[in-house]
C-alpha positions in Angstrom: 36.9 -21.1 -25.2 39.1 -20.9 -22.1 38.0 -19.9 -18.7 39.7 -16.6 -19.1 37.7 -15.4 -22.2 35.3 -12.6 -21.6 31.8 -14.1 -22.0 29.6 -11.1 -21.5 29.5 -7.4 -22.3 29.4 -6.7 -18.6 32.7 -8.6 -18.0 34.3 -6.8 -21.0 33.3 -3.4 -19.6 34.4 -4.3 -16.1 37.8 -5.5 -17.3 38.2 -2.6 -19.6 37.4 -0.1 -16.9 39.7 -1.8 -14.4 42.6 -1.8 -17.0 41.9 1.8 -17.9 41.8 2.9 -14.3 45.1 1.2 -13.6 46.8 2.7 -16.7 45.6 6.1 -15.5 46.5 5.9 -11.8 49.6 3.6 -11.8 52.0 6.1 -13.4 50.9 8.9 -11.0 51.2 6.5 -8.0 54.7 5.4 -9.1 55.7 9.0 -9.8 54.6 10.2 -6.3 56.3 7.2 -4.7 59.6 8.0 -6.4 59.3 11.7 -5.5 58.7 10.7 -1.9 61.7 8.4 -1.9 63.9 11.1 -3.4 62.7 13.6 -0.8 63.5 11.2 2.0 66.9 10.5 0.6 67.6 14.2 0.5 66.3 14.7 4.0 68.4 15.9 6.9 68.3 12.5 8.6 70.1 10.8 5.8 72.6 13.7 5.5 73.1 13.7 9.2 74.0 10.0 9.1 76.2 10.0 6.0 77.3 13.6 5.8 76.6 15.7 2.9 79.9 15.1 1.3 80.7 11.8 3.0 81.9 8.7 1.2 79.2 6.6 -0.5 79.4 2.8 -0.9 77.7 1.4 -4.0 77.8 -2.3 -4.3 77.0 -3.8 -7.7 76.1 -7.4 -7.7 75.6 -8.5 -11.3 73.6 -11.7 -10.9 72.2 -13.9 -13.7 73.8 -14.0 -17.1 76.6 -11.5 -16.5 79.9 -12.6 -18.0 82.5 -11.3 -15.5 85.5 -11.8 -17.8 83.8 -9.7 -20.5 82.8 -7.0 -17.9 86.2 -6.5 -16.3 88.5 -7.7 -19.2 92.1 -9.0 -18.7 94.1 -7.1 -21.3 97.0 -8.8 -23.1 96.1 -12.1 -21.5 96.9 -15.1 -23.7 94.9 -17.5 -21.6 91.8 -15.3 -22.0 92.3 -15.2 -25.7 92.8 -19.0 -26.0 89.7 -19.7 -23.9 87.5 -17.2 -25.8 88.7 -17.0 -29.3 85.3 -15.6 -30.6 83.5 -14.5 -27.4 86.4 -12.6 -25.8 86.6 -8.8 -26.1 89.5 -7.4 -28.2 91.9 -5.2 -26.3 91.3 -2.5 -28.9 87.6 -2.1 -27.9 88.0 -2.4 -24.2 88.1 0.7 -22.1 91.5 0.6 -20.6 91.7 1.1 -16.8 95.4 0.2 -16.4 97.8 -1.8 -18.6 96.3 -5.2 -17.6 92.6 -4.3 -17.0 89.8 -3.0 -19.2 86.0 -2.6 -19.1 83.4 -3.6 -21.6 82.8 -0.7 -24.0 79.2 -0.3 -22.7 80.6 0.7 -19.3 82.1 4.1 -20.2 80.4 5.8 -17.2 82.2 3.3 -14.8 85.5 3.8 -16.7 85.1 7.6 -16.2 84.4 7.1 -12.5 87.5 4.9 -12.2 89.8 7.4 -13.8 88.4 10.2 -11.6 89.2 8.1 -8.5 85.6 7.5 -7.6 85.4 3.7 -8.4 87.4 0.7 -7.2 87.0 -2.7 -8.7 87.6 -5.7 -6.4 88.3 -8.9 -8.4 88.9 -12.5 -7.3 86.6 -12.4 -4.3 85.7 -15.8 -3.0 85.7 -18.0 0.0 87.6 -21.2 1.0 86.2 -24.6 -0.2 83.4 -23.3 -2.5 80.6 -25.9 -3.0 79.7 -24.6 -6.5 76.1 -23.7 -5.5 75.3 -20.2 -6.9 72.5 -19.8 -4.3 74.7 -20.7 -1.3 77.6 -18.6 -2.7 75.3 -15.6 -3.1 74.2 -16.1 0.5 77.8 -16.3 1.8 78.7 -13.2 -0.2 75.7 -11.2 1.1 76.2 -12.2 4.8 80.0 -12.5 5.0 79.8 -15.5 7.3 81.8 -18.7 7.1 80.4 -21.3 4.7 79.5 -23.6 7.6 77.4 -20.9 9.3 74.3 -18.9 8.4 73.1 -15.4 9.2 69.8 -13.6 8.9 71.5 -10.2 8.4 73.8 -9.0 5.7 77.3 -7.6 6.1 76.4 -4.1 5.0 73.5 -3.9 7.5 75.7 -5.2 10.3 78.4 -2.7 9.5 75.9 0.2 9.7 74.4 -1.2 12.9 77.7 -0.9 14.6 
């Protein structure tokens, strides 16, 4: 028997009551928290800063296992096809943005936003002399400082501070 097994009826009841209490209260807590956050976002302070109909910047950083070339797909690109004969997305299934660029079929909402003029895609973003460290590259991307410097603040925060 491991140290984590419930050895007495009392421990079983205590653990069961704790689990039951959490399952009862946690959803209500999360719901109230989200309602509060939505109310704050709708508040006049936020609208005063951004303007009710002002431009909104949404930054998507797809970290982890995202395959960038199968997210924003190079259409009609022979090199892409040669490098990914089985993994690459066929031009026919991609959501065409322009003659040379498509999106993965699961991104129809983003394709619609692009065609409505509400989305821009910036490709090929990098920095000079990359060191191939994903962690350092993410830090450089988030702070927008030279690779030989560091910062405790991000570029978006600094932009809004000024």
